N, C-alpha and C positions, 0 to 999 in steps of 0.2 A: 449380651447373650443372644443366641439365635432365636428368631421368633418361632413360637410353637403353635402354628395354625392361625395366628392373628394377622399374617401378612398376605392372606389370599386376595384381598382387594387392592394390593399395591401393584405398581408396575413391575414388569419382569426384572428389570435391572436392579430395582430395590430389593426384590425377593432374593435374587441371586447373591447380592451383597450381604443381606441379613443372614442368609444360610451359611455364610462363611464363618460367622462368629461361633465360638465354642458353646456347646450345650452344657457340658459338665463343668463344675466349678474347678476342677483340678487342671483343666486344659489351659494353656497359656498362649497358644498361637492359633491362627485361622485353620479351619478344617481343610485338609489338603485336597480331598476329592471335590468339595464344593468350590474351593478356590480355583482348581484346575478348570472346572466347568465355567466359572466366571471369566477366566482368561480366554477360554475358547470362544465364549460368547462375545467378548470385547474385540477379539481379533477378527471374528466373522463379521461383525457389524461395528466398524470404527466410529460411525456416527453416534453410537450409544455411549462413547467414552465421555462426552460432555455431560450427559445425564448422570453417569456413574460418578464423575468428579463432583458435580453439584450435590449429589446425595451424600457422598462421603464427607464433603465439606460441612454440610449441615449437621451431620451426625457427630463429627469430631468436635465442632464448636459446642454442641449440646453436652457431649460427654465431658469436655473440659470444664464447662461451667458446673456440672453436677459431680465433678471430681471422680469420674469413672475411669480410673487409671488403666485397668485391664482392657476395657473396650477401646480406649484411645490407642493403646499399644497395638491391638489387633488391627485397628483402622489404619495405623501407619504401616504395618506390615502388608496389608492388602493393597494400599496405594503404591507401595514400593514394588510389589509384584506386578501390578498393572503397568507401572512405569517401565520396568525391565522388559515386559512382554510386548508392550505396545508403544515403544519409544519412537517408532517411525511416525506415529500420529500424536506426538507429544503436545503439539500446539493446541490440540483440541481440548485438553484438560490441564494445561500447564498452569493457568491462573488458579485453578482449584487446588493444585498441589502446593503452590506457594502459600496460599491462604491456610491450608491445613498445617504446613510446617510452622508458619507464624503463630497460629493458634496454639500449637503444641509447645512452642518455646516460651509462651507467655505464662506457663505454669512454673511453680517453684520446685517441681519434682525433677531431680537431676536425671533420673532414669528416662523419663519421657523426653527430656531435652536431648539425651544421647540417641534415643530412637529417632527423633525428628531430624537430628543431624545426619544420621545414617541415610535417611530418605533424601536429604538435601545433597549429600555427596553423590548419590546415584542420579539425582536430577541434573547436577552440573556435568555429569559424565555424558549425558545425551542432549542436553539443551544447547541449541546453536545461537541463541540470542537474537533470532530474527524478529521477534516481536518487541524487543526493547527499543524504545524510542518511537515505536509505531502505535502500540496500545498504551495510552497514557496511564490508565488505571493499573495495568500490569507492571509498568515501569516503576510507578510509585510504590507498589507493594514489594517488588523485588528489591529496590533500593532500601526500603525500610527493613527488609529481612537481612540484608547485608549489614546494616547498621546494628541490628539486634544481635547478630552473630559476633560483630566486633566488640560489643559490650560484654558478651560472655568471655571473649578472649582477654579482656582487661578487668574482669570482675574482681571485686574485693570481698572476701568472706571471712567471717570469724573463724570458721573451721578451715585450716590451711589445706587439708586434704581435699575438701570440697572445692576450694578455690583453685587448686592445681588441676583437679579433674574438669572443672568448668572451663578453665583456660585451654586445657588440652582439647576439649570438645570444640571450643570456638576457633582455635587455630587450625584444627583439621578442616573445619567447615570453610574457613577463609582460604586454605590451601586449595580446596576444590574449586572455589570461585576464581582463584588465580589461573588455574589450569583450564578453566571452562572457556568456550568460545564467547560466552556472554561478556567477558571482560573486553572484547574487541568491538563492542557496540558503541553507540553514541552516548551511553551513560557511563562510560569508563571513568571519566573524571570524578563523578560522584562516588562510584564504587571505591576508587583508589583513595579518596579522602577518608574513608573509614577503614580500609584494609591496611594501608601502610602504617598509620600510627599504632594500630593494634599489634602488628608484627614487631615493630621497634620497641613497643612497651615491654615485650617479653625478653628483650635483649639487654635491658638496662638494669635488671636485678643484680647481675654480676658483670661489671664493666669490663673485666679482664676475660670473661668467657668468650666474647666474640673473637678476640685475638687468638685465643687457644683453639677455637674451632677452625679458624682460618689456617693456622699452622698445621693442624691435623689434616686439612684438605690437601695441603701441599705435599704432605708425606704420603697420602693415600691417592696420589694423582692417577696411578695406574690401577686402582682398585675401586670397588663400588663404595662410594662415600655415604650412600644412603643406608648402608647395612646397620648402622647404629640407631636408625629411626624405628619407632614402634608403630605398627599398623593400627589403624583406628578400629576399635570395637566398642560396642555399647556396653559390654560386660566388664570392661577394664575399670577397676575402681582405685587402684594404687598407682599414682603418678608422681614422679619426682620433678624437681625444678629443672634438672638437666634435660629431662625429656621435653619439657616445653621450650627450653632455650634451643635445643637442637632442632626441634620442629620449626621454631620461628626463624632460625638461621637458614634452614632449607627453603622455607617459604620466601625469604628475602632473595635468595639466589634465583629461585624459579621466577619470581616476579620480574626481575630485570633480564633474565634469559629469554623468557617467552613473550615479553611485552612487545607489542607493535611499536616500531621506532617512533611513530607519531605520538604515542602515549607515554614515552619515557619522560617527557617534560612534566606530565602530570605526576608521575611517581616521584621524580626528584623534587618537585614543588612540595609534595606532601612530606617528604623526608626533611626538607629545610624547615617547614612549618612545625613539625614535631620537635626538632632540635631547638627551635625558638621558644615554643610553648613550655618545654620541659627544662629550659635553661641548661642545655647540655653542651653548649659551645665551649665551656671551660674544660671539659674532659677531652683533651686533645688526643690522647691515645685511642679512646673509643671512636672519635671522629675519623681518625686516620684509618683505623681498622674497618669502619663502616664504608668509607670511601673506597678502600682497596677491594672490599667485597663486592661493591656495586660495579666497579670498573672491570673486575675480573669476570663478572657474570654477564656483562653486556655481550650479546651475541654478535659475532662478526658476520658481515655480509659474505655469502658464499658466491664466488664467481662461477659463471657457467663453464662447463668443461670445454677446453680449447678444441677438442675434436668433435664437438656436437654438430650434427648436421643441421642445415638451415631448415626452418619451419615456416609455414605461412604466417605464423604470429610474428616472427622476426622480420619477415619481409614487410608486413603491414606496419609494424612499429617504425621501421626505417623510412617508409613512405610518409608516415605521419610527421616524423621529424623533418624530412625534406620539405614538406608543405609548410611547416611552421617557420623554418629558417628562411625559406624563399618567398614567404608571403608578403603581403603589403603592410601587415601590422608590425610596427617596430617592437622589439623586445628589449626594454631598458632594464638594466640591473644585473646582467649576467656577464661573465668574463669571456671575451672573445677568444683569447688564447687558450684558456682552459677547455672551452668547448672544442676548439680546433685540435688540441692535443688528444682529447678523448676520441674525436672522430677519426683522427689519423691512426690511433691505436686499434680502433675497431676495424678500420679499413685494412690494416696490415694483418689483423687476425683473420678476416674474411679471405684475404688472398692466400694465407697459409692453408686454411681449411679447403679452399677450392683446389689448391695444388696437391693436396694430400689425399684426395678421394680415391678409394680403392675401386677396382673393377667389380661392379655388381649390377644388379638389375635396375637400380635407381640412379645410376650415374648420370644419365641425361637430365633427369629432373633436378638432381642435386646441383649439377653444373649450371643449369639455368637459374636456379635460386641464388647460388653464390654470385653469379654474374649480375643478377638484378640487385642484390644487396650492395655489391661494390659500386654499381652505377648510382644507386640512390645515396650512398655515403659520399661519393664524389660530388653529387649534386648538393648535398648538405654543406660540404666545405665551400662550394661556390656560393651558396646562399648566405654565408657569413659576410659577403661583400655587398649584399643587397641594401642594407641600411648602414649608414655611417653614424657611429656613436662618439668617436673622438678623432682628432686630426690625423694621427699616424696609424689609423686602423689597418688600412690596406697595406701599408709598408710593413707593419708588424706581421701580418698574415703571410705576405710574400717571403719575408726574411725567415720566418719560422719554417715554412715549407722547404725553402732552399737549404736550411740547416739539416733537414732530414734527408736531403739528396745524397749525403755522404760523398761530397766531391772528392775528398782525399781520405778514404777509410783507413789506409795504411800505406807506407812507402812501398812502391813497386819498382823492381829493377827493370831496366829497359828490355832485358831478355824475357821478362815475364809479362810484359804489357799485353801480349797477344791473348793471355788467358784471363784478363781482368773482367771480361764479360761473364765469367762463370763464378765470380766471387759470391759468397753467400753471406748475407747480412740479416741477422735476426731470423735465421731459418728460411730465408727467401732469396732468390737470385737478385743480385744487385741491379742488373739491367732491367728486370721486370719491375722492381721496386721504383726505379727512377722513372720509368715510363708512366707508372700509375700516379706518382707524385707530380710529374710534369702535366699530366692530364688535369689533376686538381688545380695546379697553378694556372693552367690555361683557362679553366672555368672562372677562377677568381678574377683574372685579368679581363676576360670577356664581360663578366658581370659588372665590373667596375667601369668599363668603357660604356656599356649600355646605361649605367646609372648616371655617368657624366653627361651623356647626351640628353637624358630625360630631365635632369635636375638643373638648377641654376648654378652660376659660378659661385654663389655664396655657400652652397652645400657641397661643393666639389672637394674631393679628397685627393690632393696632389700626391703623386708617388714619384720620388726622385729616381732618375735612371740608375744611379749608383747602387740601388738595392740589388741589382742583378750582377754586380761586379764579381762577387765570389763564385758565381756559377758559370762564368765565361768559358772555363776549361771544358765544359760539356760539349763544346763544339768539336773537340778532338776525341770524344769518347769512342771506344772500340766498337760499340754497338750502333749500327746504322739507325735503328729505331729510336734510340736515345738522342742521337744527333738531330734527327728530323723533328722529334717532339720538342726538343729545346729550341730549335730554330723557329718552330711555329709559335711557341710562347713568346719568345723575345721579339719576333717580328710583329706579333699582334700588340705587344706592349708599346713598341716604339712607333708604330704606324698610327698617326692621328689624322689620317686623311678624311675620315667621316666626322671629325669633331667640328663643332661650331667655330667660326672664325675667331671669336674673341678668346676661345680656349687655346687655339693654335698659337696665338700671339704670346700667350703666357708661357706655353711650352718652349717656344723658340728662344726665349730669353735665358734658358738654363745655361747656355754657353756664352751668349752675347754678354750678359752680365757675368762678371768674374765669378766662376764656380769651379774651384779646383777639383772636387770629387767628380763632377760631370765630365770635365776635360780628361781626367785620369781614366774614367770609364771608357770614353770614346777612343782614346789612344790605345787602351788595353784591348778593346774590342777589335780595333784595326789589326793589331798584332795577331789576335786569335783568328780573325777572318783570313788573314794571309796564310797562317798555318793550316787552317781548314781547307783552303783552296788547294794547298800543296800536299794534302794527305795522299799517301801512296795507295790506300785502300778506298779512295773516294768513289762514289757511285753517281749516276745521273741525278738522283734525288738530292745529293749534296749540292750540286751546282744550282739546282732550282732553289734550294734553301739559301744558298749564298746570294743569289739575285734578290730574293725576298728580303733578306736582311739589309742589303745595300739600299734597296728601294725604301725600306722603312726608315733607315737612318737619314736618307735624303729628305723624305717628307717631314721627319721630325725636326732636324737641325738645319736643313736648307743650306745656306751659304757656309756655315761652319763645317758641316760635313763635307762639302765640296772642297774647301780649302785644305782640310786635313785628309780627305779620302782620295782625292785625285792622285797624289803621289803614290799612295798604296796601290791603287788600281793599275797605274802604269808600271809599277814594280811587278805586279802579277803578269802584265802583258810581256814584259821583258823576260820573265821566267818561262812563259809559254813559248815565246819566240826563240829562246835558246834551247828549246826541247828538253826542259828539266823535268817534265812530267813523264809518267810511266808509258803512256800510249798516245797515239794521234787522236784517239777518241776523246781523251781527257783534254788535250790541247784545244780541239775544236770546241768542246763544251765551254771551257774557260774563256776562250776568245769570244764566243757568242754572248756569254754573260757580261763581259766587259763592254761589248758594243751596246747591248740593251741598257746597261747602266747609264751610259752617256746619252742614250735616247731619252731615258727618264729625266736626266738633268735638263735636256733641251725642253722637255714638256713642262717640268716644274717651274723653270725660270723663264719659259717662253722665249727661247732663242731660236728663231726660224733658220738662221744660217747654220747653226749647229745641227738642227734637225735635218736639213738638206744634206749636209756632209755625211751624217751617220747613215741616212738612207742610201746615199751613193755607195758607201763602203759595204753596206749590207747587200745591196744589189750585186756588187762585184763578186762578193763571196758566194752568193747564190749561183751566179753564173759559173764560177769555178768549182762549184760543188764542195765548198769548204765550210758549209754551215752544219752545225751539229743536229743530228736527227732527234736528239733528246730535248732540245731547247726550242720552244715555239718562237717563231719570228716576231710575234706580237708580244711585247713585254708583259702586258696585263694578263695574257692567257697562261702564263707560267705560274700556276697556283700551287703553293706548297701543300695545301690541304688535299689536293687531288693527285699527288705524286705517287707513282707506282714504285714501291720499294724493292720490287723483285727485278727490276731492270738493272743490267750491269754493262759496263763499258766493254767487257770481254765479248759481248754479243755483237757489238758494232765492228765487224771486220770489213764489211762491204757497205758502200753507200746505197742510196735508193735505186741506182741504176746497176747494182751488182758489180760495181767497179771498186778497185782497191781504194781505201781511204787516202785522201790527199791531205797533207798537212797545210795549215794556214800559212800563206805567204803574203797576204795583203793585210797589213796592220793599220791601226789608227795612228795618224801622225800627231804626236804630242804637241808640237809647236803650233800646229793649225788649231787644235782644240783649245789650247791655253790662250791663244790670241783672241779667240772668240769669247772665252769666258772673261777675259780681262776688260772687255768692253761693257760688261753688264753692271749696272749701277749698284745693285744689292751686294755683289761680290766686292766691288770697289769700296763701298761703305764699310764692309767688315774687314777686308784685307788691307786696305790702305795702299800706300805707294809701293810697298814691296809685295803686292799680290802676285805678280808674274814670277818673282823670284821664289815665292813659296810654292807656287804650282809647278814650277820646273825643278824644284829640289829633288835630288835622288833620295828616295826613302829607303832606309835600311832597317830590317827587323830588329837588330840588336840595339838600335838607337831609338826604338819606338817610344820608350818611356822617358828619354832624356828631355823631350819637349815638355813633358809635364813638369819636370823640375824647373825648367827655365821659365815656364809661364806661371809657376807657383809664386815667383818673386816679382812678377811684372804686373803692376796694376794697370788695367786697361779699361778705358771708357769707350763704350760703343754707342753712345747716344749723343745727340746734339744737345748740349747742356744749356744753350743760350735761352731757350724758351722755358727751361725748368728753373732758372735762377730766380730766387725771390728778390723783387725790386719794388721800389716805391715810386709811383708816378710823379714826374716833375710838375709842380704847381707854382705858378707865379703868384706871390703874395705881396709884391711891392707895387705901388702905383707908378704911373708914368712920371709924376713929378719927383718921386723919390729915387728914380733910376740913375741919377747922376753919379759919376765916379767920385765926386767930392764928398758924398755923404759917408758918414762913418758906418762900418759894418755892424749890423745888428747882433747883439749878444744872443747866444742860444739859451732858450728857456723852455719850459714845459709846453707853452702854447705854440712855439715855432719849431719844436723838435722835428716834426714831420717834414717840414720844408728844408731844414738843414740837412737831414739825411738824404733827401732827394737830390740836393745840389752836390753832395759828396759822391753819391752814386753815379752822377752824370760824368764826373771826371774819371772815375775808376772803371766804369763799365766797359769802355772801349778797349782798354788794355787787357782786362781780365778775359774777355770773350775772345780776343785775338789769340791769346795763348792757348785757349781751350779748343778752339774750333778745328785746329789741325788734327787733334787726336780724338775728336768727338764725331762718331759715325752713328748712323741710324739704320733702321730697317723699316719695312713697309708697315708693320703692325703698330708702330708708335704714333701714327697720325691721329688716331682716335683719342689716345691718351693726351696728346698735346692740346687737342681742342678742349678736353675736360680741364686741363691745367690752366689754359688761358681763361676759361670761364671762371675758375676759382680766383685767378688773379684779378679779373675785372671786378669780382665781388669785393675783394680786399681793397682795391683802389677806391671803389665807390664808398666803402665804409670809412676810409681815411679822409675822403673828400667831405664826408658828412660831419667830420669832427670840427671843421672850420678853424680859423686862426683868430687870435686876439691882436690888439694893437701892440706893436713892438715896444711901445713906451710903457706897457703895463709893468707894475711893480711886483706882480705876483710871481713867485719862483719857488724852488724847493726850499730855499732859506726863508723866504717870506710867504708862507702859504696864505690862501684866501681868507681863512678865518682870523688872521692877524691884521689884515688891512682894514 
């Protein structure tokens, strides 16, 4: 009851609270006018909420002990009103509210329990769980309250009506806990350990009821399935078993629909523990229905709208990802190709968004953000090559990106080839897609090259040249930008000029040692380069790219490239000489590229005579004004990365002196160049006696692949095998007195096996090496390996010497072992 003049000495908050209690015995709720004043006071002075909470807590605990039911109900209504009016400052008195609810639930009066549950439902509506896990005392009290409510949801009473009502109250309270933000706090595991069993306990009274509810949900898929649920009210006294089952079923769905994905594990763990504790594994129909309900309730992740504009958040996230993938810290345990696939899909999505921006005020900012996102995603793809986690990692990355290039998206007639650049793939122009992917490929190759230089040969990830075989046709793409971008990637991949010497030696053996895929790649590339040089729509940038590719092949394969490439280059010269090209400008450019290629050969192989000859031809052409204005006279100055794609041969109508272009009439003499090349030791070692014949052979494009088939069945050794043959050093084990020819030949036993093998090898060695030495050729990089092999053989010989020999007259043998003598 309200105080009648006895509260004058109390604090104001206590006076205002006490005035809310009814004066007359017939009143059941708080006095409305006094309650309104209390709420105004609490809103005006939020700091007083803590004192109000403490006072109400003390009063409720006292009233519960003294069984003052009416005052306790009024206190619960007052605290509920304060909670709804001052929920923005809930944390100031949340601990007192939980204690009040717990104290009210400790009674055996079901009406008080219903009132306390109503307060808890309101509390869960506004509480955000920010103090859970932070305030230890509050966390323990709240977890205890959840456990107490779970007990009400599974209570057993003699009166079935009271039991159903208590369960109804408890399940409703747990439903509020499920929908509350407090479930997503650090105490979620403890809460779910009490909530999940209580919900499932109300589903096993009728094992077929769960399947019935699930079927009803399928029938009402387009309607509100919650219409059959009864809303909670403290005045409801008649509850059926079906009401509780329906409510528990709805709670189960809400639990797995609204749960944080990281907490689903806790929920499933509690489900399995309940089935284990209640021995429900034998009820297969119920288990299946339960599993079906859980799976259908799991919330699917929603993808971002494809048309969403870039935000600073997206840009920052992509930058973070780029930093992680390109950082110095290795990331062990994630799938490279899965990450690559995800990055490529995000990149394609960003390209689509940037291409589909409408004209509005924010178009500039949006374009800049899209461009930045694409650049960072490209950097992320390159970052996948920073750390090597398995042997074929870089090869897999390159092959996967090449597959996305759509080299042959669909058969195209010759008459339609001119429109291939406008093809649309996945809603994006094919040419732009290829340029973007080639840029990603270029970053991967560059990152791998830099990693090879920094790291030792042990951690090197070798990439075979044939991984690019399926992409060679891009040399003839209709789009100039695609052709140049591909040439940049391939030239960077092939060029190992900056690599350490020991790594160059390993690369140069790809063709020297029999490697059919590499030979097939090289011959296929020669055919493609021939077609590339003869393109009718070629531009000056194409000829710079052609020179870069020829130079890269020369640096990579050295003698093998010269032997196979010189006939192709002279075939191009004959085509230019016969004026098979569209214009004199193209002829002059191709002739200049061919001359610079032979100058590169002279520099790489260090052939002074060839260098002088090339300089003479170049000077003659310069004097006759037959040098292309688009090709720099210095080979190294023709950088494909600095090529101007806007230049065209159509612009070169007059030379530098405004005179009509003169066709080239001073050509390289093939016989002169071949004679110089045939005098070089490295070429002789690789080409053998038929070197001149191979260099002078007339190369035909249609026969470009026939050499692959011929070499595929010819086993060729390109090393001097004499120093690599395992042998045993000859050791004299007979004395001078025993060296007479009259002495009988000693029998071969364990102790003299070493010496017998040495004698046999002496007679066989001369003939075997003589037969091998003709076909065994070497290259300069093998010297260091030979020294290592000789050192190993010296160690083996020293070890065999240390074994020693026994007297030939020893009776120990395989038949008579030492332990029998």
